[in-house]
C-alpha positions in Angstrom: 0.0 0.0 0.0 1.5 3.3 -1.1 0.8 6.2 1.3 1.3 9.9 0.6 1.9 12.7 3.1 -1.5 14.1 2.4 -3.2 10.7 3.1 -1.4 10.4 6.4 -2.4 14.0 7.3 -6.1 13.4 6.4 -6.3 10.0 8.0 -9.4 9.8 10.2 -10.0 7.4 13.1 -13.2 6.4 14.7 -13.9 7.9 18.1 -14.3 5.5 21.0 -14.9 6.1 24.7 -11.5 5.4 25.9 -9.7 6.5 22.7 -6.6 8.8 22.2 -6.6 12.5 22.4 -7.7 13.8 19.0 -5.4 16.8 19.1 -2.3 14.7 19.9 -3.2 12.2 17.2 -3.7 15.0 14.7 -0.4 16.6 15.8 1.4 13.2 15.5 -0.1 12.6 12.1 1.1 16.0 10.9 4.6 15.3 12.1 4.6 11.8 10.5 3.2 13.4 7.3 5.9 16.0 7.3 8.6 13.4 7.9 7.1 11.1 5.2 7.1 13.9 2.7 10.7 14.7 3.5 11.6 11.0 3.3 9.8 10.6 -0.1 11.8 13.7 -1.4 15.1 12.2 0.0 14.1 8.9 -1.6 13.5 10.5 -5.0 16.8 12.3 -4.7 18.5 9.1 -3.9 16.8 7.4 -6.7 18.0 10.1 -9.1 21.5 9.7 -7.7 21.3 6.0 -8.1 20.1 6.4 -11.7 23.0 8.8 -12.4 25.4 6.4 -10.7 24.0 3.5 -12.7 24.4 5.5 -15.9 28.0 6.3 -14.9 28.6 2.6 -14.1 27.2 1.6 -17.4 29.5 4.2 -19.1 32.5 3.0 -17.1 31.6 -0.6 -17.9 31.5 0.3 -21.7 34.9 2.1 -21.2 36.3 -0.9 -19.4 35.0 -3.2 -22.1 36.5 -1.1 -24.8 39.9 -0.9 -22.9 39.7 -4.7 -22.4 39.1 -5.1 -26.1 41.9 -2.7 -26.9 44.2 -4.5 -24.5 43.2 -7.9 -26.0 43.8 -6.5 -29.5 47.2 -5.1 -28.5 48.1 -8.4 -26.8 47.0 -10.4 -29.9 48.9 -8.0 -32.2 52.0 -8.2 -30.0 51.8 -11.9 -29.9 51.3 -12.0 -33.7 54.3 -9.6 -34.2 56.4 -11.7 -31.8 55.6 -14.9 -33.6 56.4 -13.2 -36.9 59.6 -11.8 -35.6 60.6 -15.2 -34.3 59.8 -16.8 -37.7 61.7 -14.0 -39.5 64.7 -14.4 -37.1 64.7 -18.2 -37.6 64.5 -17.7 -41.4 67.4 -15.2 -41.2 69.5 -17.5 -39.1 68.8 -20.5 -41.4 69.6 -18.4 -44.5 72.8 -17.2 -42.8 73.8 -20.8 -41.9 73.2 -21.9 -45.5 75.3 -19.0 -46.8 78.0 -19.6 -44.3 78.0 -23.4 -45.3 78.2 -22.4 -48.9 81.1 -19.9 -48.3 82.9 -22.6 -46.2 82.4 -25.2 -48.9 83.5 -22.8 -51.6 86.6 -21.8 -49.5 87.4 -25.5 -48.9 87.1 -26.2 -52.7 89.4 -23.2 -53.5 91.8 -24.4 -50.8 91.9 -27.9 -52.3 92.4 -26.4 -55.8 95.2 -24.1 -54.6 96.8 -27.1 -52.8 96.6 -29.2 -56.0 98.0 -26.3 -58.0 100.9 -26.0 -55.5 101.5 -29.7 -55.7 101.5 -29.5 -59.5 103.9 -26.6 -59.4 106.2 -28.4 -57.0 106.2 -31.5 -59.3 106.9 -29.3 -62.3 109.7 -27.5 -60.4 111.2 -30.9 -59.6 110.9 -31.9 -63.2 112.5 -28.7 -64.4 115.3 -29.0 -61.8 115.8 -32.6 -63.1 115.8 -31.4 -66.7 118.2 -28.6 -66.0 120.5 -30.9 -64.0 120.4 -33.4 -66.8 121.1 -30.7 -69.4 123.9 -29.3 -67.3 125.5 -32.7 -66.9 125.2 -33.4 -70.6 126.7 -30.0 -71.4 129.5 -30.5 -68.9 130.2 -33.8 -70.4 130.2 -32.3 -73.9 132.5 -29.5 -72.6 134.9 -32.1 -71.2 135.0 -34.0 -74.4 135.3 -30.8 -76.4 138.3 -29.7 -74.3 140.0 -33.1 -74.6 140.0 -33.3 -78.3 140.0 -29.7 -79.5 142.3 -30.4 -82.4 140.2 -33.3 -83.7 137.4 -30.8 -84.5 139.4 -29.4 -87.3 140.9 -32.7 -88.6 139.5 -34.4 -91.7 139.0 -38.1 -91.8 141.5 -39.8 -94.0 139.1 -41.4 -96.3 137.4 -38.0 -96.9 140.7 -36.4 -97.4 141.8 -38.9 -99.9 138.6 -38.9 -101.8 138.4 -35.1 -101.9 142.1 -34.2 -101.7 141.8 -31.6 -104.5 138.6 -30.3 -103.0 140.2 -29.6 -99.7 143.3 -28.1 -101.1 141.4 -25.3 -102.9 140.9 -22.0 -101.2 137.4 -20.7 -100.6 137.6 -18.2 -103.4 138.5 -21.0 -105.9 135.1 -22.8 -105.4 132.6 -22.3 -108.1 129.5 -20.3 -107.3 126.8 -22.6 -105.9 129.4 -25.3 -105.1 129.2 -26.3 -101.5 132.3 -25.4 -99.3 133.6 -28.0 -96.9 132.3 -27.7 -93.4 133.9 -24.8 -91.4 135.5 -23.3 -94.5 133.5 -20.1 -94.5 135.1 -19.2 -91.1 138.4 -20.8 -91.7 140.4 -17.5 -91.7 138.8 -16.5 -88.3 139.7 -19.9 -86.8 143.2 -19.8 -88.0 143.6 -16.3 -86.6 142.5 -17.6 -83.2 145.2 -20.2 -83.2 147.9 -17.7 -84.0 
């Protein structure tokens, strides 16, 4: 049952023989009515405040929800970026390892080629040293033989001399044009001058 201050103030009671003093009852009803009116106004004010507070709470709940969504989005984005960065870092490391292995393999091949080239050069050097030694030994032997029998270089074998006696007795100027000179005849004068 909803009572108003006016209803309380105008409330009537039946009179009885041993009842309350009507003036006191009326005074009390006025006081209660006044208080009731004050309480209803206070209650309305409180209801308005509650409504305002509820509106603020709803606003803050929406803000909180938006912040929560923003934080969740930021968290998801950060996790996504972190996963992407890890994948990219892993890819970079794998690529670097592949390149490093390729460089090491290439360097190893070049080292092997250089080693083989050096070995070939060393073999070639030994071969050249052997050839030069052999040539020098042969030249030294020829030189020894040359110095032992220097005069035999200018001697004519007897059979050649007897067969071509007249041929060898002629001077170089006595030979016909186109006729071959005996070996060493073209420089004969120079050789004789050296012996003198």
